[in-house]
N, C-alpha and C positions, 0 to 999 in steps of 0.2 A: 504494500500500500504506500502511496506517496506521502511525503511529509505534509503537503498542503491538506490532503484528506485527513491525515492523522490529527493535525492541528484543528481542523474544522470539527471533526468528531469530538475531540476533547472539549472545545468551546461549546458545542451543541449540548453535550452531556452536562456540563457545568450549568448552562442556562436552564436546562430542563429541571435540574435539581433545585435551582433558585426559584423557578416558577412554582414548582410543586410545594416547596417549603413555605413560600410566601402565602400560598393558599391554605396552609396548614394540613396538607394532604400527606398521608403515609404512602409508601410504595404500593400497598394494597389498595388504597383509595384510588390512586391514579390508574392502577391496573384495571380496576373495575370500571372506571370512567372511560378509559381509552380502548379497552378491548385488547390490550397488549399485556403479555405476562409480566408479573412482578419481577421475575428473574431477568427478562430482557430489559426492562426499564432500569434495573440496577446495573446491568452491563453497560447500557448506553450512558448512564450518569457517570460511570467510572471511565468512560472513553474506550471500553473494551469491545464495543460493538457499534456499528454504524446505524443510526436511527432510520426507521422506515418513514415514509411520507406522512403517516398518521401521527408520528411523534415529533415531526420537525417543528421547531420553535425558533423564534427570533433570538439571535446570539448578540452578545455585546463584545466589543473590542476596546482597546485602549485609545482609539482615536477620539477626538473631541470635535465639537462643532455641529453645524446644521447641514453641511454639504456632504453628500456621499457621491463620489465620482463613480461613473459606470464601472470602471475597472476595479473598484473597491467593494462593489456590492457582492454580498455573499451568494454563492451559487451552490446548489446541491442537486445531484442526479441520483435517482433511485436506480440501483443496479438491476433490479428485476424488471422494470417497465420502461426505463429510459426517460421517465418523467423528469423534467428539469424545473427547478424552482429557483427564482432569483429574488432576493429580498431587496426591493428598491428603496423603501423608506419605512420608518424614519431613520435618521442617523443613529448610530450606536450610542447608547447612553441617554437618548432622548426620553422625555416623560410623556410624549405624545401618545395618546391611547389608541393609536391607529397603526396598521401595517398595510403597506402596499406591496403586493407580490405579483411577479409575472411568472406564468407557467407555460411551458412548452410540453404538449402532450403528443407523443408520436402517433402515427397512424396505427389504428387497431389497439391502442393501449387503453387501460382503464385503471383508475385509482379510487378506492372506496374509503370512506371515513365513517366511524360510528357516530350516532347522534350526540354522544358525550363530547365529541370534538367541537361541537357548536355551542356548548354551555358557556355562558358569560360573554358571548361575542355576537355581533351582528355582521353580516357579510353581504357584499355585492359581487357579482361575477360579471365582468365586461369582456366580451369576446373581441379580440383584436384582429385575428386572422383565422380563417378556416371555419369549421362547424364543430360545435360541442354538444354532445348529448349529456344533459345533466339530469340525474335521477334523484329526486328529493322525496324519500319515502316511497309512496306509490305513484307519484306524479313524475311524468317524463317531460322535460323541456328540451326542445331542439333550438339551439341558439346559433345564429349566424354572425358574421363580422359586424360589429357595431351594436349588437343586442346587449342589453344589460338586465340582469335579474337580481332582485333583492330576495334573499333567502327568508323563508318563514321560520316558524318555531323549530327547535332542534329535531332532526330526523336523520336516520342513516342516509348517507348520500354517496353517489358515485359520479365521477367525472369520466366520461367515456368519449373516445374519438373513433367513430364508426367509419370514417372516411379514409381515403388512400393517401392523404397528405397531412402533415402536422397541423395541429391546432394551437394557437397561442391565445391566452386569455389573462386578464388581470383579476386579482381578487383583492378587494378592499375589506379589511377586517377592523372593525371598531370594537375594542375591548370595553366591556361594561363593568361598572363597579360591582363587587360581589357582596 
């Protein structure tokens, strides 16, 4: 594994632990909420395993300020699906309760998240290029470039690309007080 990936995994694990402890959740609580095993969360927090897309969280670095250059934006690729996530904003260390993420979903790929991943957040999905099939509980949305969807109450969700070309979309995540 490369040094960059090792460093990113370590920072992601540390951030996951901070977020979990800030909420007062035990490993067991997070496991139940995320649908990921307690053992895997423990390995991710220790930097011994790479997180899956459902565990990916915003990481902090030592840089300060409000500007995040494109080359400094954190990127993560799910080795199983090729799903690529780029953390666009806010700048590391910001107290802005919002995340702006760009996702590239390869042709034929799908990524699912349990309803618990949507607890304490509101989200918008804005398709930038291609076509996205978004399954929210029992509701199927087909979104084309330019379409924007506000998610409803927490439900199990799947982002799916049924087409033969990649799909790019932005997710705006507003974290709510708990």
